[in-house]
C-alpha positions in Angstrom: -16.9 -46.8 -173.8 -13.7 -45.3 -175.1 -11.9 -46.7 -178.1 -9.1 -48.2 -176.0 -11.6 -49.9 -173.6 -13.4 -51.5 -176.5 -10.2 -53.3 -177.6 -9.5 -56.8 -176.3 -7.0 -57.2 -173.5 -4.8 -59.4 -175.7 -4.6 -56.7 -178.4 -3.9 -54.0 -175.8 -1.1 -56.1 -174.4 0.4 -56.6 -177.8 0.3 -52.9 -178.5 1.9 -52.1 -175.2 4.7 -54.6 -175.9 5.3 -53.0 -179.3 5.3 -49.5 -177.8 7.7 -50.5 -175.1 10.0 -52.0 -177.7 10.0 -48.9 -179.9 10.5 -46.6 -176.9 13.5 -48.7 -175.9 15.0 -48.6 -179.4 14.6 -44.8 -179.4 15.9 -44.5 -175.8 12.7 -42.8 -174.6 11.5 -43.8 -171.1 7.8 -44.8 -170.5 6.9 -41.5 -168.8 8.6 -39.2 -171.4 6.7 -37.8 -174.3 7.3 -39.6 -177.6 7.4 -37.2 -180.5 5.4 -38.6 -183.4 7.9 -37.3 -186.0 10.7 -39.2 -184.2 8.7 -42.4 -184.3 7.6 -41.9 -187.9 11.2 -41.4 -189.0 12.2 -44.6 -187.2 9.4 -46.5 -188.8 9.9 -44.9 -192.3 6.4 -43.5 -192.2 5.3 -40.3 -193.9 3.1 -38.0 -191.9 0.6 -35.7 -193.5 -1.2 -32.8 -192.0 -5.0 -33.3 -192.3 -5.3 -30.4 -194.8 -2.6 -31.8 -197.0 -3.9 -35.3 -197.6 -3.9 -36.0 -201.3 -7.4 -36.0 -203.0 -9.2 -34.9 -199.8 -12.0 -32.5 -200.4 -12.2 -29.5 -198.0 -15.6 -30.7 -196.8 -14.0 -34.0 -195.8 -11.3 -32.2 -193.9 -14.0 -30.2 -192.0 -15.9 -33.4 -191.1 -12.7 -35.1 -189.9 -11.7 -32.1 -187.8 -15.2 -32.0 -186.2 -15.0 -35.8 -185.5 -11.6 -35.5 -184.0 -12.7 -32.7 -181.6 -15.4 -34.9 -180.3 -13.0 -37.8 -179.5 -10.8 -38.3 -176.6 -7.1 -38.0 -177.3 -5.1 -41.3 -177.1 
């Protein structure tokens, strides 16, 4: 079972509503790609590349990269 399928329908509906609202505010249609840097700027979030996370050991970066490659993309 994928991560998304394991979430409750109520939670998925809430997330979908929030995504629709943010896309509307950014004037991005549902079928258009949403650039993560655009959304992050709108939300005031700071994005870090995996290799630049503060206090993250190189071994931890490797483990995370291996884990990410085994997961489906959302």
